[in-house]
Residue, then its C-alpha position, 0 to 999 in steps of 0.5 A: m777546326w779552329r776555334f778562336g777565342v742582349i741588345v734590349f728591345g724597346l718601344i717608346m710611345g710618343c706623339t707628333t708635333s705640329t707647325s704653326d700652320d698645322v701641317t703634322e710633321p713626322e716625329l722621326t724620319f729615315y733621313e733625319d734620325i734613322r739614316p744617321m743611326l745605320d751610318t754609325y752602327c751598320s754602314r761599315c758593311h751594309v753599304d753598296g759594294g760592302t761586305g754586307p748584302v744589303d745597302f741600307t743607306n737606300p731608304e727603299n731597302a731600310v723600309a723594306l727590311a726594317e722589321v728584319m733589322l729590328a729582329q736581328m738587333d733584338a737578337g744580338l746578331m747584328p751588328p756582328p757581336v764585339s766585346d762590351p766596352s763597359c769591360r774595357d773600352y777600345v778603339d771605335s768601340e762607339r761605332m761597333h758597340l750598339p746601344p739599346e737606344a738604337t733599336d729603341l729608336l728603330a722600333k719607334w720608326i716602325d710603329l710611326g709608319k717609317p716616314l722618310g722625311d726631307e733628304a735635305d735634313l740628312v745629317t752626315i755621319p763620317a764613314v768608318a774606314t774600310e780600306l787601309e791607308n796606303p798599303d805598300l804590300t798586297i798579297t792575293i790568292p793567285k788563281a781563282y779558287s772555287p770551293t768545293f765544300e766536299d767535307e761531309s762532316n762540315p756541310g756548307n764549310e771549306y777551309r782553303c789554305f794558300y802559301l804566298e810569298h812577299g817576295r822581299d830579301e830582307d826582314f821587315y815589320i807589319t805596321g797595319m793590315a786589312p784584308s782585301i775580300d773578293k767574294t764576300k758573300i762566300a767569305h766567312h773569315i780569314v786567318i793570316a799567318k806566317g811559316k818559314n819557307a822550309d817548313v811548308r812541304e813542296k806540294y802545298k805550294t801551288d796556286e790551288g792551295w790545300s785543305c787545311i781544316n785539321g791543320e794539314g801542311t802547317n799549324i796556322l796558329d803557331g805563326m798567326i799574324a791576324g784574323w778578319a770576320p765580317g764587321t772587322v776593320p783595318f788594323k794599325f799598330e801604334e808608332g814604333m811597333g810592328m810584327k816581324m816578318g822573316a825573309d825566310e818566311a811565307f804568308i799562310l792565308q787560310m779562307h773559311y768559305f761558306a756555301n751562301d751564293a752559287e754564282a760566287v762559288q762558280d766565279g771562284d774568288q781571289s781574296g788576300y791581304e794588304f799591309t803597310t810595313t817598315n824596315a825597323v821598329d822600337r817595339e815588336i809586337l806578337m800574337y799569341p793564339l790562346g783559347t780552347q780550340n776543339f771541344t765537345i759539349p756533352a749531350g743534353a747540357e743546357n749550358h756549357t762552359e770551356s775555359m783556359s788559362f796562360t801564365l807568363p813566366n816570372g819576371i816577364y811582363a806583357r802589354a796586350h794591345g788587342t784581342f780577336p775572339h772567334m766562334h763557330i755555331l753555338g757560341s754564346g758569349y766569352r770573357l777574357w780577364l787578367e789575374h794579377p799577382d796581387g790577386t786582383e782581376t782586370c776585365a779585357a774582353q767579354s760579350 
């Protein structure tokens, strides 16, 4: 199995205010206070047709599930955990990282009886981009695949790889990318990689793909391009930068399916990936999968930490453009830092 790399609850007591006509107005309302908060931190997934299971822009859903939302926020499970921007800020951190004030607001609204207020008071929050703008290359699982979940050692999980050709005769560079998720209820994560056509055995070049939980068929991490998990947004490199894709290479798409919806499993999945591309760049970007991939937590251990390090050869300098930490099952936190020749450290990502 591949493994990749507290929100504080608060309840602020308040009082209501009165108008000049002595009509009591709610101190907080869904439309004026809660909906903008949800649009800021939650609606990239929890909207109609989104990867989240419930549309929280619908006030009926928000009222019915407010306590559940608060519990998930308090536990640090929602929104999906991301790096703390106090370590190092990053693009869209103000929409990805939930501050304690957000849970305070939700708790207070619940305490006040969850008033809706007037829809005319809704403050519009610009939507987070969930689709790649103007993709020019799309790869998709060619035939709807229905996971079987036959691996007894990983009940309810299946890792399936698909060999997908890009159909181009010349080398090109990927400048942006985003997943195209078909069955959101069973898609746990995607890893997209590249591999030489000649290195992939013919038996794997089928519409049905192959089971690849233990790396059978190809070491997907060696040619990793990107990864997606729920909550991740489209990614674009800076102008003049891109990742090279050879004419003699194909995409390897690994789907991690989770047995979460029987109907979606029966219908089959045809997820894929979308890209923007160019023929030339000023600087080529490389992806390096780092971290401990497989380990065993000692029986009875109250806490356990795994670590690894990677040293650049002398004379080689690199600039990190992004990270994609990912853990399964019992992972509770991570930290990535850079150690400089002068002995100083720079925090790169932590949760």
